[in-house]
C-alpha positions as CSV (number, residue, x, y, z in Angstrom):
1,X,-24.3,-20.5,0.1
2,X,-23.5,-17.0,-1.2
3,X,-20.5,-16.8,1.2
4,X,-19.3,-20.2,0.3
5,X,-19.7,-19.7,-3.5
6,X,-17.6,-16.4,-3.3
7,X,-15.0,-18.0,-1.3
8,X,-14.5,-20.6,-3.9
9,X,-13.9,-17.9,-6.4
10,X,-11.9,-15.7,-4.4
11,X,-9.1,-16.6,-2.1
12,X,-9.2,-14.9,1.3
13,X,-6.0,-15.6,3.0
14,X,-4.9,-14.8,6.7
15,X,-1.3,-13.9,6.4
16,X,-0.3,-15.8,9.5
17,X,-0.6,-18.9,7.2
18,X,1.9,-17.5,4.7
19,X,5.5,-17.7,4.7
20,X,6.3,-14.6,2.7
21,X,7.6,-11.5,4.5
22,X,7.3,-7.9,4.4
23,X,8.8,-5.2,2.0
24,X,12.6,-5.0,2.5
25,X,14.0,-1.5,2.6
26,X,17.5,-2.3,1.4
27,X,16.6,-4.4,-1.6
28,X,13.4,-2.8,-2.7
29,X,13.0,0.8,-1.4
30,X,16.6,2.0,-1.4
31,X,17.2,1.1,-5.0
32,X,14.2,3.2,-5.9
33,X,16.0,6.2,-4.2
34,X,19.3,5.3,-5.9
35,X,17.6,5.4,-9.5
36,X,15.6,8.6,-8.9
37,X,16.1,10.8,-6.0
38,X,19.9,10.4,-5.2
39,X,20.9,10.5,-9.0
40,X,19.2,13.8,-9.7
41,X,20.7,15.3,-6.6
42,X,17.3,15.8,-5.0
43,X,18.5,14.5,-1.6
44,X,22.3,13.7,-1.2
45,X,24.8,14.6,1.3
46,X,24.6,18.4,2.2
47,X,21.1,18.8,1.2
48,X,19.6,21.8,2.9
49,X,17.0,19.6,4.9
50,X,19.7,17.2,6.0
51,X,18.0,14.4,4.2
52,X,20.6,12.0,2.5
53,X,18.8,9.4,0.4
54,X,22.2,7.7,-0.4
55,X,22.5,4.0,0.7
56,X,24.6,4.7,3.9
57,X,22.3,7.2,5.7
58,X,18.9,7.1,4.3
59,X,16.8,4.8,6.6
60,X,17.9,6.5,9.8
61,X,17.1,9.9,8.5
62,X,13.5,8.7,7.4
63,X,12.1,6.6,10.1
64,X,10.3,8.5,12.9
65,X,12.2,11.5,12.0
66,X,10.5,15.0,12.0
67,X,10.4,16.7,8.7
68,X,12.6,19.7,8.6
69,X,10.1,21.7,6.3
70,X,6.9,20.2,7.6
71,X,7.3,19.7,11.4
72,X,5.6,18.2,13.4
73,X,4.8,15.7,10.5
74,X,7.2,12.8,10.2
75,X,9.3,12.0,7.2
76,X,8.0,8.5,7.6
77,X,5.5,7.7,10.2
78,X,5.3,3.8,10.6
79,X,1.9,2.2,9.6
80,X,0.5,5.5,7.9
81,X,1.6,6.4,4.5
82,X,-1.0,9.0,4.3
83,X,0.5,10.7,7.2
84,X,4.2,10.5,5.9
85,X,5.9,13.4,4.2
86,X,7.9,10.8,2.0
87,X,4.9,9.3,0.6
88,X,3.1,12.5,-0.1
89,X,6.0,14.0,-1.8
90,X,6.7,11.0,-4.2
91,X,2.8,10.6,-4.9
92,X,2.6,14.2,-5.4
93,X,-0.5,14.8,-3.5
94,X,0.1,18.2,-2.8
95,X,-0.2,17.9,1.0
96,X,3.4,18.8,1.6
97,X,4.4,21.0,-1.3
98,X,5.7,19.8,-4.6
99,X,6.8,16.5,-6.0
100,X,10.0,14.5,-5.3
101,X,12.0,14.1,-6.9
102,X,11.5,17.2,-9.1
103,X,10.5,16.1,-12.7
104,X,13.3,15.0,-14.6
105,X,13.0,13.0,-18.0
106,X,13.8,9.3,-17.3
107,X,14.1,9.7,-13.4
108,X,10.5,9.8,-12.4
109,X,9.2,7.3,-9.8
110,X,7.0,4.9,-11.4
111,X,3.5,4.5,-10.0
112,X,4.3,0.8,-9.2
113,X,7.3,1.9,-7.0
114,X,5.1,4.8,-5.4
115,X,2.8,1.9,-4.4
116,X,5.6,-0.1,-3.1
117,X,6.8,2.8,-0.9
118,X,3.2,3.1,0.5
119,X,3.0,-0.6,1.3
120,X,6.5,-0.4,2.9
121,X,5.4,2.3,5.2
122,X,2.0,0.8,6.0
123,X,3.6,-2.5,6.8
124,X,5.5,-0.7,9.6
125,X,8.3,0.7,7.6
126,X,10.8,-1.8,8.6
127,X,14.5,-1.6,7.7
128,X,14.6,-5.4,7.0
129,X,11.9,-7.7,5.8
130,X,10.0,-9.2,8.9
131,X,9.1,-12.8,8.6
132,X,5.4,-13.9,9.4
133,X,6.7,-15.6,12.4
134,X,8.2,-12.5,13.7
135,X,5.1,-10.7,13.0
136,X,2.9,-13.3,14.8
137,X,2.8,-11.1,18.1
138,X,2.3,-7.9,16.2
139,X,-1.6,-6.7,16.1
140,X,-2.5,-4.0,13.6
141,X,-3.2,-0.6,14.8
142,X,-5.8,0.3,12.1
143,X,-8.7,-0.9,10.2
144,X,-7.4,-0.1,6.6
145,X,-6.4,-1.1,3.1
146,X,-2.8,-1.2,2.8
147,X,-2.7,-1.6,-1.1
148,X,-3.3,-3.9,-4.0
149,X,-0.4,-5.6,-6.0
150,X,0.2,-5.3,-8.8
151,X,-1.1,-1.9,-9.5
152,X,-1.9,-1.4,-12.3
153,X,-3.0,-4.9,-12.9
154,X,-4.3,-7.3,-15.6
155,X,-6.4,-9.1,-14.9
156,X,-5.7,-10.5,-11.4
157,X,-4.7,-8.3,-8.4
158,X,-3.8,-9.0,-4.6
159,X,-5.6,-6.6,-2.1
160,X,-3.8,-6.4,1.4
161,X,-5.9,-5.1,4.4
162,X,-5.8,-5.2,8.3
163,X,-8.6,-5.7,10.9
164,X,-8.1,-4.6,14.4
165,X,-10.7,-7.0,15.7
166,X,-12.5,-10.2,14.6
167,X,-15.9,-10.0,13.0
168,X,-17.8,-10.2,9.7
169,X,-16.0,-8.5,6.9
170,X,-17.6,-7.8,3.7
171,X,-15.9,-6.6,0.4
172,X,-17.2,-5.2,-2.9
173,X,-15.7,-3.7,-6.2
174,X,-17.3,-0.6,-7.8
175,X,-16.6,1.6,-10.8
176,X,-16.1,5.5,-10.3
177,X,-19.7,6.1,-10.6
178,X,-20.5,3.9,-7.7
179,X,-22.0,1.2,-9.5
180,X,-21.4,-2.3,-8.1
181,X,-19.2,-4.4,-10.1
182,X,-18.5,-7.3,-7.9
183,X,-19.8,-8.4,-4.5
184,X,-17.1,-10.5,-3.0
185,X,-19.2,-11.7,-0.2
186,X,-19.0,-11.6,3.7
187,X,-17.2,-14.0,6.1
188,X,-16.0,-14.1,9.4
189,X,-12.4,-12.7,9.6
190,X,-10.0,-12.8,12.6
191,X,-7.9,-9.8,13.8
192,X,-4.7,-9.5,11.7
193,X,-3.5,-8.9,8.2
194,X,-5.3,-10.4,5.3
195,X,-5.2,-10.8,1.5
196,X,-8.2,-11.1,-1.1
197,X,-7.6,-11.8,-4.7
198,X,-9.8,-10.2,-7.3
199,X,-9.7,-11.7,-10.6
200,X,-10.8,-8.7,-12.7
201,X,-14.3,-10.1,-13.2
202,X,-17.9,-8.6,-12.6
203,X,-20.6,-10.6,-10.8
204,X,-21.7,-12.0,-14.2
205,X,-18.1,-13.5,-14.6
206,X,-17.3,-11.0,-17.5
207,X,-13.6,-9.5,-17.5
208,X,-14.0,-5.9,-16.8
209,X,-12.5,-3.3,-19.2
210,X,-9.6,-0.9,-18.4
211,X,-10.2,1.7,-15.8
212,X,-10.1,2.7,-12.2
213,X,-12.1,0.5,-9.9
214,X,-12.9,1.1,-6.1
215,X,-12.3,-1.7,-3.7
216,X,-14.7,-1.2,-0.6
217,X,-14.2,-3.1,2.7
218,X,-17.0,-2.9,5.5
219,X,-16.9,-4.1,8.9
220,X,-19.7,-3.0,11.2
221,X,-19.9,0.6,11.2
222,X,-16.4,1.0,9.8
223,X,-15.8,1.3,6.1
224,X,-12.6,2.0,3.8
225,X,-12.0,2.1,0.1
226,X,-9.0,1.9,-2.3
227,X,-8.7,2.7,-5.9
228,X,-7.2,-0.1,-8.2
229,X,-6.0,0.4,-12.0
230,X,-7.0,-2.3,-14.4
231,X,-4.8,-1.8,-17.5
232,X,-5.1,-4.0,-20.4
């Protein structure tokens, strides 16, 4: 009964039933570089690393290419933003040196665009958007949360994750102290890419205040989590 009630409130969608595609590099990712990296001279033709982020060259110099300064790490490792030098640089994680592009007023990459780059990489870093029909034969390689959109959000956000095997998956939302905010229930879920929509409400159906919340996904012995920013 609890499972059915949660599924009425929260929509769990297997992406194989959707007609939407993935993030498109040329129309969604390249414009980010045009507005920030290339304009500030961060990575243009003649850069010391050989990385040119202008439109004619950028994809081929990113995808599965070993980073000049951080070998053997890849500039973009398909399906793994956390292992990709590009994502770590734009997100300023400190894993691979300083932020990219260098801070210049008005040219910083927004949090939303950083998240978009992360999803693009985690979806496989395709040069062109791939339809769901084309993805039908692809199986995920990791049990992971790809991100939530939008982020920041108010009040609803869409959480995207992948399962490498079928089984009972459960999802919860917590605050930063670890307190349970919402039990999203448990349901049998097939292998593949899925979405879960959180409406920003607690278990008592009250809208939550602005802040960082943790989405946690469990399946058997596996558990992964992801930070989400509710901003009103």
